Backbone bond lengths (Angstrom), bond angles and torsions (degrees), N, CA, C in turn:
res aa  C-N    CA-C-N  psi(-1)  N-CA   C-N-CA  omega(-1)  CA-C   N-CA-C  phi
1 M - - - 1.451 - - 1.537 109.31 -
2 R 1.326 116.91 126.47 1.458 120.53 178.97 1.523 110.43 -83.35
3 N 1.338 115.30 160.78 1.457 120.29 -176.04 1.525 112.72 -62.04
4 F 1.329 116.63 -37.15 1.464 119.05 179.44 1.530 110.74 -65.58
5 E 1.315 117.03 -35.03 1.464 119.89 177.25 1.526 110.57 -65.37
6 I 1.321 116.58 -36.79 1.466 120.04 175.35 1.526 110.04 -59.52
7 L 1.337 116.06 -44.50 1.458 119.89 178.95 1.526 111.44 -63.20
8 R 1.329 117.36 -41.12 1.460 119.98 178.59 1.530 111.07 -59.94
9 L 1.316 116.27 -42.14 1.464 119.75 179.68 1.527 110.71 -65.01
10 K 1.319 116.80 -43.78 1.469 120.38 178.63 1.529 110.25 -60.63
11 T 1.326 116.26 -45.35 1.457 120.86 -177.76 1.526 111.29 -65.75
12 A 1.323 116.30 -28.85 1.471 120.65 179.11 1.520 112.60 -81.99
13 G 1.324 117.37 -4.11 1.454 119.82 174.19 1.508 116.83 113.52
14 V 1.340 118.13 7.41 1.461 120.19 177.20 1.520 109.23 -82.56
15 S 1.309 116.85 133.09 1.465 120.87 -179.36 1.520 111.13 -74.26
16 N 1.315 115.50 165.02 1.462 120.76 176.56 1.529 110.33 -58.09
17 R 1.335 117.54 -44.93 1.469 121.03 178.82 1.519 111.13 -63.59
18 G 1.341 116.10 -36.00 1.451 119.65 178.49 1.521 112.31 -62.91
19 I 1.326 116.21 -41.11 1.462 119.65 178.96 1.525 110.66 -67.67
20 L 1.324 117.80 -36.72 1.462 120.50 175.28 1.535 110.78 -60.74
21 K 1.323 116.58 -40.27 1.463 120.50 177.16 1.525 110.72 -64.04
22 L 1.328 116.59 -38.75 1.464 120.79 179.85 1.529 110.87 -66.62
23 I 1.327 116.10 -40.53 1.470 119.78 178.33 1.522 110.36 -61.01
24 T 1.332 116.11 -44.12 1.470 120.21 178.01 1.525 110.75 -62.95
25 Y 1.331 116.48 -42.82 1.462 121.00 179.69 1.524 111.07 -60.79
26 Q 1.328 116.48 -43.68 1.462 120.07 -177.10 1.530 112.61 -70.80
27 K 1.315 116.75 -24.91 1.461 119.01 174.92 1.518 110.89 -68.93
28 E 1.320 115.72 -31.39 1.465 121.18 -177.07 1.526 112.82 -93.35
29 N 1.331 116.74 -18.24 1.463 121.45 -177.13 1.525 108.69 -132.37
30 K 1.308 116.89 109.52 1.461 121.90 -172.57 1.524 113.54 -84.22
31 E 1.339 117.99 -13.42 1.458 118.83 -175.97 1.528 110.92 -71.50
32 K 1.325 116.34 158.15 1.454 121.89 179.55 1.525 109.87 -63.93
33 I 1.321 115.93 141.82 1.458 121.16 -175.07 1.525 109.97 -115.74
34 T 1.328 117.57 138.73 1.460 122.08 -179.44 1.531 110.63 -83.90
35 L 1.322 116.76 165.87 1.465 121.14 177.22 1.528 111.16 -60.52
36 R 1.326 116.09 -39.96 1.463 118.89 179.44 1.531 111.13 -64.67
37 Q 1.333 116.63 -39.31 1.466 119.59 176.44 1.521 110.79 -65.59
38 I 1.338 116.35 -39.96 1.464 120.28 176.86 1.525 109.80 -58.68
39 A 1.312 116.27 -43.90 1.466 120.62 -179.60 1.520 111.65 -59.52
40 H 1.344 116.60 -41.23 1.463 119.90 -179.41 1.535 111.40 -72.40
41 V 1.331 116.88 -41.41 1.473 119.90 179.59 1.518 110.91 -63.42
42 T 1.333 116.14 -40.92 1.474 120.07 -175.95 1.521 112.92 -85.92
43 E 1.323 116.20 -5.98 1.468 122.28 175.97 1.520 112.38 57.22
44 V 1.342 115.89 49.07 1.457 119.94 175.37 1.528 109.25 -66.40
45 K 1.325 116.21 157.19 1.459 120.08 -176.67 1.532 111.83 -68.39
46 S 1.329 115.86 -37.12 1.465 120.15 -179.44 1.522 109.16 -137.07
47 V 1.325 116.12 114.86 1.474 120.24 179.74 1.531 111.10 -62.07
48 P 1.344 120.25 -48.47 1.467 119.94 179.90 1.538 112.46 -59.95
49 N 1.336 117.16 -41.90 1.469 119.95 179.86 1.518 111.27 -62.95
50 F 1.328 116.86 -41.24 1.465 120.18 179.24 1.523 111.01 -62.96
51 I 1.327 116.82 -48.87 1.470 120.68 -177.81 1.533 110.06 -62.22
52 E 1.332 115.94 -41.89 1.462 120.57 179.07 1.526 110.98 -63.54
53 S 1.330 116.94 -44.17 1.471 121.18 -179.54 1.520 111.17 -65.28
54 Y 1.333 116.15 -42.03 1.465 120.40 -178.28 1.519 110.72 -65.12
55 K 1.320 116.57 -47.58 1.463 120.09 -177.88 1.528 112.32 -70.38
56 G 1.326 116.58 -25.23 1.460 120.44 -177.93 1.521 114.47 -89.33
57 Q 1.323 117.68 3.36 1.472 120.13 -178.18 1.522 112.22 -65.76
58 D 1.321 115.61 143.61 1.463 122.39 168.21 1.530 105.83 -81.78
59 V 1.313 116.35 87.76 1.464 121.43 -170.92 1.524 111.44 -61.52
60 E 1.322 117.24 -42.54 1.471 119.24 -179.10 1.517 111.30 -67.88
61 G 1.322 116.90 -39.81 1.459 119.70 176.97 1.516 111.63 -63.95
62 L 1.329 116.26 -42.20 1.457 121.00 178.44 1.526 110.41 -64.95
63 R 1.323 116.24 -38.36 1.463 120.00 179.26 1.540 110.73 -64.53
64 R 1.325 116.68 -37.11 1.472 119.43 177.86 1.525 110.38 -63.18
65 L 1.327 116.69 -42.58 1.463 120.03 176.94 1.522 110.93 -63.69
66 Y 1.310 115.49 -42.59 1.472 121.68 -179.71 1.525 111.45 -59.11
67 K 1.318 116.42 -38.56 1.460 120.84 -176.14 1.527 113.73 -81.11
68 R 1.338 116.95 -4.81 1.468 119.09 179.28 1.526 111.36 -61.03
69 F 1.321 116.36 -34.45 1.459 120.97 -179.60 1.526 109.24 -136.22
70 P 1.336 117.04 147.30 1.469 119.10 176.33 1.521 110.53 -67.85
71 S 1.320 115.65 160.14 1.465 120.14 -179.07 1.512 109.68 -146.91
72 F 1.329 115.17 165.47 1.460 121.37 169.65 1.515 107.73 -143.94
73 S 1.313 115.96 154.90 1.456 120.36 -177.59 1.526 110.04 -119.82
74 I 1.304 114.15 174.88 1.468 120.93 179.26 1.522 110.99 -66.22
75 L 1.320 117.27 -11.69 1.459 121.90 178.07 1.528 112.36 -88.57
76 D 1.328 117.66 -8.53 1.465 121.62 -176.86 1.530 111.46 -92.51
77 E 1.322 115.64 150.63 1.467 120.79 -178.10 1.518 112.92 -63.28
78 V 1.330 117.45 -29.77 1.458 120.87 -176.51 1.534 112.09 -70.95
79 Y 1.325 117.23 -15.25 1.468 120.66 -175.97 1.531 109.61 -63.34
80 P 1.331 118.96 128.09 1.466 121.53 -175.42 1.533 112.93 -64.29
81 E 1.318 116.03 131.02 1.463 120.64 179.53 1.526 111.12 -61.32
82 R 1.313 116.89 -37.75 1.469 120.33 -179.20 1.532 110.50 -61.78
83 L 1.334 116.58 -38.11 1.463 120.33 -179.54 1.525 111.16 -70.29
84 K 1.324 117.52 -31.55 1.466 121.01 178.15 1.527 111.86 -62.88
85 E 1.329 116.55 -24.74 1.468 120.76 -174.35 1.519 113.02 -72.00
86 I 1.331 117.93 -21.58 1.457 119.28 -170.68 1.520 111.75 -78.66
87 Y 1.311 115.36 164.43 1.462 120.92 173.12 1.525 108.89 -69.26
88 N 1.304 117.49 130.43 1.452 123.42 177.61 1.538 113.01 57.27
89 P 1.326 118.64 55.05 1.466 120.51 178.28 1.527 110.72 -63.12
90 P 1.323 118.62 144.94 1.469 120.31 -178.99 1.523 111.06 -63.41
91 V 1.328 116.47 130.06 1.466 119.70 -176.23 1.518 112.28 -77.05
92 L 1.343 116.91 -26.39 1.459 120.84 -175.99 1.517 109.37 -142.88
93 L 1.328 116.57 130.48 1.466 121.87 179.22 1.518 109.78 -128.20
94 F 1.332 115.53 130.58 1.457 121.53 171.15 1.527 107.96 -90.97
95 Y 1.329 115.80 153.56 1.467 117.37 -177.07 1.513 112.33 -150.49
96 Q 1.323 113.92 160.41 1.454 124.26 167.45 1.520 107.15 -135.29
97 G 1.318 116.32 132.24 1.455 118.40 175.27 1.510 114.16 116.23
98 N 1.324 114.60 -150.54 1.461 123.59 -168.25 1.527 111.50 -99.70
99 L 1.328 116.58 103.76 1.469 120.30 -179.46 1.524 112.98 -68.80
100 D 1.329 118.18 -15.77 1.463 120.15 178.31 1.529 111.38 -60.76
101 L 1.333 117.44 -22.77 1.468 120.26 179.51 1.528 111.23 -63.95
102 L 1.333 117.11 -22.82 1.462 120.20 179.07 1.525 112.24 -66.55
103 N 1.323 116.57 -19.74 1.466 120.80 -177.30 1.527 113.40 -88.59
104 L 1.340 117.24 -3.68 1.464 121.48 -175.98 1.528 110.73 -101.48
105 P 1.352 117.62 157.35 1.471 120.25 176.11 1.525 110.67 -60.09
106 K 1.330 115.84 138.85 1.462 120.07 -174.66 1.531 110.98 -129.38
107 I 1.334 114.50 145.81 1.461 120.92 174.88 1.521 107.53 -131.52
108 G 1.332 117.34 136.40 1.456 120.98 -178.32 1.522 112.12 -93.85
109 F 1.317 116.30 144.86 1.461 122.88 174.43 1.519 108.96 -121.57
110 V 1.329 116.89 127.44 1.456 121.78 177.70 1.524 108.26 -138.78
111 G 1.332 115.03 162.34 1.456 119.02 179.23 1.519 111.18 170.80
112 S 1.301 115.25 -170.21 1.460 121.90 -173.33 1.526 112.41 -67.24
113 R 1.341 115.24 142.16 1.458 120.34 170.82 1.525 110.58 -72.10
114 E 1.329 116.81 -28.58 1.468 121.98 -179.62 1.523 109.01 -100.90
115 T 1.319 115.18 58.32 1.455 119.74 -173.72 1.526 112.35 -74.19
116 S 1.310 115.24 157.65 1.460 121.55 176.32 1.527 109.85 -90.36
117 K 1.320 115.36 170.04 1.470 119.87 175.72 1.530 109.83 -61.53
118 E 1.332 115.84 -35.63 1.464 119.71 178.81 1.528 110.87 -65.30
119 G 1.341 116.33 -39.08 1.456 120.10 178.85 1.518 112.01 -62.14
120 I 1.317 115.77 -39.44 1.464 120.61 177.82 1.527 110.00 -65.44
121 K 1.319 116.73 -43.91 1.469 120.67 179.61 1.526 111.23 -63.41
122 V 1.330 115.96 -41.42 1.470 120.14 179.37 1.529 110.27 -62.57
123 T 1.315 116.43 -43.51 1.469 120.29 -179.73 1.521 110.76 -60.67
124 H 1.321 117.10 -47.11 1.469 120.82 179.18 1.529 110.63 -62.23
125 K 1.324 115.98 -40.13 1.465 120.63 179.83 1.524 110.74 -61.70
126 L 1.333 117.11 -47.96 1.464 120.70 -177.23 1.530 111.50 -65.91
127 V 1.326 116.50 -43.08 1.468 119.41 179.76 1.527 109.96 -61.32
128 E 1.322 116.96 -42.58 1.467 120.40 178.32 1.525 111.00 -62.53
129 E 1.334 116.40 -42.30 1.462 120.61 -176.32 1.532 112.91 -74.55
130 L 1.318 117.80 -12.93 1.470 120.00 174.97 1.527 111.66 -76.23
131 K 1.317 116.54 -9.24 1.472 123.04 168.59 1.527 113.12 55.91
132 Q 1.347 115.60 39.44 1.468 121.55 176.20 1.541 113.09 61.38
133 K 1.319 116.76 22.16 1.463 120.29 179.71 1.532 112.26 -79.11
134 F 1.327 116.67 -20.30 1.450 121.66 -177.98 1.513 111.19 -129.23
135 V 1.316 116.09 148.10 1.461 121.52 162.35 1.524 106.77 -74.28
136 I 1.332 117.05 132.73 1.459 121.41 179.95 1.522 109.03 -89.10
137 V 1.344 116.64 121.52 1.464 122.04 -179.43 1.524 109.05 -110.41
138 S 1.327 115.96 131.10 1.461 119.46 176.23 1.517 109.25 -155.07
139 G 1.348 116.68 -171.84 1.452 120.58 -169.23 1.502 116.82 -111.94
140 L 1.340 118.32 8.19 1.468 123.76 176.48 1.533 112.95 61.09
141 A 1.324 117.40 19.52 1.467 120.32 175.66 1.529 109.10 -80.45
142 R 1.317 115.77 172.15 1.463 119.76 174.66 1.531 109.87 -62.42
143 G 1.310 116.54 159.64 1.452 120.88 172.96 1.512 113.94 84.92
144 I 1.329 116.13 -130.40 1.463 121.72 -174.07 1.526 111.43 -61.67
145 D 1.329 118.12 -39.40 1.471 120.26 179.21 1.521 110.24 -56.16
146 T 1.327 116.03 -53.36 1.463 120.39 -179.84 1.517 110.88 -59.95
147 S 1.325 116.73 -43.46 1.465 120.79 -179.21 1.520 111.94 -60.54
148 S 1.342 116.42 -38.62 1.469 119.19 -179.00 1.521 111.32 -68.20
149 H 1.344 117.01 -40.06 1.464 119.68 177.37 1.532 111.11 -65.68
150 V 1.336 115.92 -44.81 1.471 120.32 -179.79 1.522 110.26 -63.17
151 A 1.333 116.61 -42.83 1.467 120.29 178.92 1.522 110.31 -61.44
152 A 1.324 117.17 -41.56 1.460 120.94 179.71 1.527 110.80 -62.50
153 V 1.325 116.55 -44.90 1.466 120.16 179.87 1.524 110.05 -61.33
154 R 1.317 116.65 -44.47 1.471 120.37 -178.37 1.521 111.85 -66.38
155 Q 1.330 116.38 -31.88 1.466 120.44 -179.28 1.530 112.36 -92.13
156 K 1.359 115.18 7.88 1.465 120.19 -178.56 1.540 111.84 55.51
157 T 1.342 114.05 39.18 1.458 122.68 177.32 1.529 108.38 -104.63
158 P 1.320 118.91 131.33 1.472 120.18 179.26 1.530 111.14 -58.62
159 T 1.315 116.44 148.57 1.457 119.57 -179.73 1.524 110.67 -146.59
160 I 1.335 115.49 146.71 1.462 123.10 178.92 1.521 108.69 -122.43
161 A 1.332 116.41 129.88 1.464 121.81 174.81 1.518 109.30 -106.12
162 V 1.323 116.68 128.68 1.465 122.04 175.12 1.528 106.57 -109.71
163 I 1.328 116.76 117.11 1.463 119.76 -172.50 1.527 111.43 -110.50
164 G 1.336 115.42 161.43 1.463 121.43 -175.12 1.512 113.76 -105.17
165 N 1.319 117.48 31.05 1.465 122.69 179.79 1.526 108.74 -155.84
166 G 1.328 116.98 176.50 1.451 120.38 177.77 1.523 111.99 -61.71
167 L 1.321 116.03 153.00 1.467 120.55 -176.91 1.519 112.79 -67.42
168 D 1.309 118.11 -14.73 1.467 121.31 178.84 1.513 112.59 -84.08
169 I 1.320 116.81 -5.56 1.468 121.80 -177.31 1.519 109.92 -110.51
170 S 1.327 116.29 134.90 1.468 121.50 175.51 1.520 108.79 -100.98
171 Y 1.330 115.39 121.84 1.465 119.94 178.54 1.513 109.52 -143.21
172 P 1.328 117.28 126.14 1.464 127.20 -5.69 1.531 111.93 -67.59
173 K 1.342 116.21 159.95 1.466 120.54 -173.20 1.517 112.40 -60.12
174 E 1.325 116.64 -31.68 1.467 119.09 -178.24 1.525 112.68 -69.62
175 N 1.315 116.86 -10.83 1.473 120.61 178.68 1.526 112.59 -96.38
176 R 1.336 117.00 12.92 1.467 119.78 -176.47 1.524 111.57 -56.94
177 K 1.324 117.83 -48.73 1.473 119.96 -177.95 1.527 110.98 -66.46
178 L 1.331 116.93 -38.23 1.462 119.93 178.05 1.524 109.92 -64.19
179 Q 1.342 117.40 -44.72 1.459 120.37 179.32 1.528 110.47 -61.90
180 E 1.325 117.60 -41.47 1.462 120.99 178.40 1.526 110.85 -62.93
181 Y 1.322 116.44 -39.48 1.469 119.72 179.15 1.538 110.28 -65.50
182 L 1.321 116.21 -45.64 1.466 119.69 -179.72 1.531 110.87 -63.81
183 A 1.326 116.80 -38.18 1.457 120.64 179.43 1.526 111.64 -64.71
184 A 1.320 115.97 -32.83 1.466 120.47 -178.03 1.522 112.75 -86.12
185 N 1.331 117.20 -29.73 1.462 119.96 -171.01 1.522 115.01 -121.82
186 E 1.326 118.45 -18.34 1.461 121.69 -177.41 1.535 108.13 -123.87
187 L 1.324 118.41 -120.57 1.468 120.76 178.08 1.522 109.41 -154.65
188 V 1.329 115.58 132.06 1.468 122.20 174.12 1.529 107.57 -121.57
189 L 1.323 116.55 131.18 1.466 122.62 -178.09 1.527 110.35 -121.07
190 S 1.332 115.70 146.98 1.460 120.61 173.82 1.513 109.44 -155.21
191 E 1.336 117.16 142.82 1.467 119.39 173.96 1.525 110.65 -95.35
192 Y 1.347 116.85 11.15 1.459 120.81 -176.67 1.527 111.48 -107.96
193 L 1.320 114.73 146.05 1.454 122.35 -176.98 1.524 110.55 -76.10
194 V 1.327 115.79 158.79 1.461 122.19 173.39 1.528 109.95 -46.00
195 G 1.326 116.06 131.88 1.458 120.96 177.52 1.506 115.33 89.46
196 D 1.340 118.33 -13.50 1.468 119.89 179.22 1.520 109.44 -68.11
197 P 1.330 118.80 124.74 1.467 121.99 -176.29 1.523 112.23 -78.63
198 P 1.324 117.32 166.58 1.471 121.36 179.25 1.525 111.70 -80.24
199 L 1.318 116.52 74.30 1.461 120.96 -179.09 1.533 110.44 -73.42
200 K 1.319 115.53 152.36 1.466 120.91 -174.05 1.521 112.63 -56.94
201 F 1.340 117.68 -40.95 1.466 119.90 -175.76 1.522 112.35 -75.05
202 H 1.345 118.26 -10.31 1.463 120.48 177.47 1.529 112.27 -68.48
203 F 1.319 116.36 -29.40 1.461 118.51 -169.70 1.529 114.53 -74.32
204 P 1.342 119.22 -38.23 1.474 117.13 171.46 1.522 111.99 -60.42
205 D 1.350 116.94 -37.04 1.460 120.02 177.36 1.525 110.70 -65.19
206 R 1.325 116.12 -41.12 1.468 120.26 176.88 1.526 110.94 -60.73
207 N 1.335 116.47 -38.11 1.464 120.61 -177.41 1.524 112.33 -60.58
208 R 1.337 116.55 -33.79 1.472 118.85 -179.61 1.527 109.91 -66.52
209 I 1.327 117.79 -30.36 1.463 120.97 179.21 1.524 110.02 -72.85
210 I 1.323 117.27 -41.44 1.466 120.74 177.06 1.525 109.78 -58.43
211 A 1.332 116.07 -47.72 1.465 120.27 179.31 1.520 111.10 -65.41
212 G 1.336 116.26 -39.93 1.458 119.93 -177.22 1.511 113.86 -66.47
213 L 1.317 117.37 -34.83 1.465 121.18 -179.94 1.523 112.47 -73.90
214 S 1.316 116.74 -25.06 1.468 121.69 -166.04 1.523 113.37 -98.41
215 R 1.320 115.45 149.20 1.471 120.25 171.57 1.518 110.33 -71.71
216 G 1.306 115.76 -34.20 1.457 120.84 179.73 1.517 110.08 -154.24
217 I 1.337 115.92 166.06 1.460 122.60 -179.60 1.525 109.10 -120.61
218 V 1.329 116.26 130.50 1.465 122.17 175.84 1.521 108.03 -103.26
219 V 1.332 116.76 124.63 1.458 121.05 -179.21 1.528 108.83 -108.49
220 V 1.330 115.65 119.07 1.465 122.12 179.69 1.526 107.54 -118.32
221 E 1.303 118.06 110.80 1.463 123.99 -177.87 1.530 111.36 60.25
222 A 1.298 116.18 109.64 1.467 120.86 178.74 1.520 109.56 -152.58
223 K 1.316 115.44 135.76 1.456 120.86 174.79 1.525 109.87 -81.41
224 Q 1.314 115.36 163.87 1.452 119.51 171.02 1.526 109.06 -64.32
225 R 1.322 117.69 145.40 1.464 123.42 178.48 1.529 111.88 60.06
226 S 1.301 116.95 35.52 1.464 120.89 179.87 1.517 110.71 -100.77
227 G 1.342 116.04 168.71 1.453 121.12 176.46 1.516 111.92 -60.88
228 S 1.326 115.92 -31.66 1.466 120.00 179.30 1.520 111.19 -63.80
229 L 1.329 116.28 -37.81 1.466 119.08 179.00 1.527 110.94 -73.35
230 I 1.339 116.53 -28.32 1.471 119.31 173.29 1.519 109.39 -63.27
231 T 1.357 115.96 -44.50 1.462 119.96 177.90 1.517 110.53 -61.67
232 S 1.323 116.45 -41.00 1.466 120.52 178.85 1.521 111.02 -63.25
233 S 1.327 116.26 -39.07 1.464 120.10 177.96 1.520 110.77 -63.25
234 W 1.339 116.09 -43.56 1.460 120.10 175.25 1.522 109.99 -56.96
235 A 1.345 115.48 -45.51 1.465 120.33 -177.59 1.521 111.15 -60.55
236 L 1.329 116.91 -45.14 1.458 120.83 -179.43 1.527 111.12 -64.51
237 E 1.333 115.99 -42.12 1.467 120.20 179.78 1.524 111.52 -63.44
238 E 1.334 116.05 -30.40 1.462 119.99 -178.71 1.522 112.47 -97.99
239 N 1.331 116.31 18.62 1.466 122.27 175.79 1.531 112.57 61.53
240 R 1.328 115.91 37.92 1.459 121.32 174.29 1.528 109.09 -98.23
241 D 1.323 115.99 157.36 1.457 120.28 176.71 1.528 110.22 -77.73
242 V 1.318 116.98 146.18 1.461 121.90 175.73 1.524 108.51 -122.85
243 F 1.327 114.79 126.37 1.459 122.35 178.73 1.526 108.10 -117.10
244 A 1.312 117.62 139.22 1.459 120.67 -178.43 1.522 110.60 -133.87
245 V 1.325 115.11 137.97 1.460 121.28 176.55 1.523 108.29 -89.78
246 P 1.330 118.54 122.03 1.467 120.04 -179.09 1.519 110.98 -68.95
247 G 1.339 115.94 156.75 1.462 119.01 -179.31 1.517 112.32 -147.04
248 N 1.309 114.48 179.98 1.458 123.53 179.88 1.527 110.37 -57.69
249 I 1.307 117.79 126.43 1.460 121.17 -177.35 1.533 111.98 -68.94
250 L 1.324 117.89 -12.16 1.459 121.39 177.49 1.527 112.34 -92.58
251 S 1.321 116.54 -5.17 1.462 120.99 -176.62 1.526 110.65 -97.58
252 R 1.345 116.47 128.35 1.474 120.66 176.58 1.524 110.85 -61.49
253 N 1.342 116.03 -32.85 1.455 120.12 -178.12 1.521 113.03 -69.45
254 S 1.318 116.76 -13.74 1.465 120.16 179.32 1.523 112.53 -103.15
255 S 1.322 117.32 -10.13 1.470 119.95 -173.45 1.523 111.74 -61.60
256 G 1.330 117.38 -39.00 1.457 120.11 -179.87 1.513 112.56 -67.01
257 C 1.341 116.07 -42.79 1.470 120.47 179.27 1.521 110.93 -64.10
258 N 1.324 116.03 -46.54 1.461 119.59 -179.28 1.529 111.13 -62.40
259 S 1.326 116.22 -36.54 1.464 120.50 177.35 1.528 110.56 -66.34
260 L 1.327 117.46 -40.91 1.460 120.96 178.30 1.526 110.98 -60.47
261 I 1.335 116.25 -40.51 1.464 120.53 179.59 1.528 110.16 -64.96
262 Q 1.331 116.22 -40.44 1.464 119.92 176.51 1.527 111.41 -60.06
263 Q 1.351 115.72 -32.79 1.456 120.82 -177.21 1.527 113.18 -86.83
264 G 1.338 116.63 -0.43 1.458 118.75 174.90 1.506 116.58 116.89
265 A 1.336 118.51 -1.24 1.465 120.03 175.30 1.526 108.68 -64.91
266 K 1.324 116.15 149.36 1.460 119.46 -179.84 1.520 110.13 -76.73
267 L 1.322 116.17 128.00 1.463 121.80 176.22 1.518 108.76 -72.88
268 V 1.330 116.96 129.91 1.460 120.13 179.40 1.526 110.52 -127.05
269 T 1.317 114.56 136.36 1.463 121.35 173.27 1.523 111.26 -126.66
270 H 1.317 116.29 -11.90 1.462 121.95 178.81 1.530 109.09 -139.23
271 G 1.312 116.19 153.41 1.450 120.26 176.63 1.516 112.60 -58.35
272 Q 1.336 116.07 -31.76 1.457 120.26 -178.71 1.523 111.43 -63.45
273 D 1.343 117.09 -27.56 1.469 120.61 176.66 1.526 110.59 -59.86
274 I 1.321 116.42 -33.56 1.464 121.49 177.96 1.520 110.16 -79.31
275 L 1.327 116.22 -46.40 1.464 120.04 -178.35 1.525 111.69 -60.58
276 D 1.311 116.62 -31.49 1.474 120.07 -179.30 1.530 112.48 -63.51
277 E 1.337 117.28 -19.67 1.470 120.64 -178.90 1.522 112.58 -82.16
278 Y 1.334 116.24 -9.70 1.460 119.79 -174.62 1.523 110.47 -128.42
279 F 1.305 115.55 158.60 1.461 121.39 -179.99 1.514 108.93 -115.34
280 F 1.295 114.70 135.74 1.451 120.37 178.75 1.509 109.59 -124.92
281 E 1.311 114.90 143.47 1.479 119.91 178.47 1.520 109.18 -75.84
């Protein structure tokens, strides 16, 4: 199955999990498969709607959108082995930048969008103290995400941004120049096609990719029931390490981190606390 065919199936209404099922099916069954069989294997909600959508696609128009940015799929050699391990790994990723960063050790940074000045300082401190041992992975959102990318750039540490919209869209808008810089000099990843907006449900899906790429997740300032804790949950489910920066017990922004520590996340106050968990040659 070629990458463009994967996109056609997604656009016609097949879920990411459905395409994974189809890939497994095709590995075991070499004969040609019909659209109706594809619909049953991928368990689409409506077989007639899927067939109608697939046959009605503007294939050339879709191909033009597809070619706006390079992509790789779970079938390509460049696809990270660590990401393949997670539940429902993204079948197709668009990118801008340096794919060689996928081959290096990675650590994720997540936290509050409404971060404090202290949270920003802590993020910069930890990134500096990691001594360029890890690629910094985050989601380019406001707050801790942005701070981690900026800290990485300032410390000449490689960084990867995983975004929840098409690569042609900058979200939040104030990060347009940062996103352009990362696209030109680092790496930006997205499983969304050109023009796809930053819808609310995209971000939990994006979080699974951040966790999947990373050896561990560092949480700096997080509320209870926040996106950062969703990322941490993904990390724990995928046997990744979770590190949390403790905070003021009177601060809502620290409640999530303090709760994570109570549940067994490693308390970190220095970058060395993270480095001590790993061995380097």
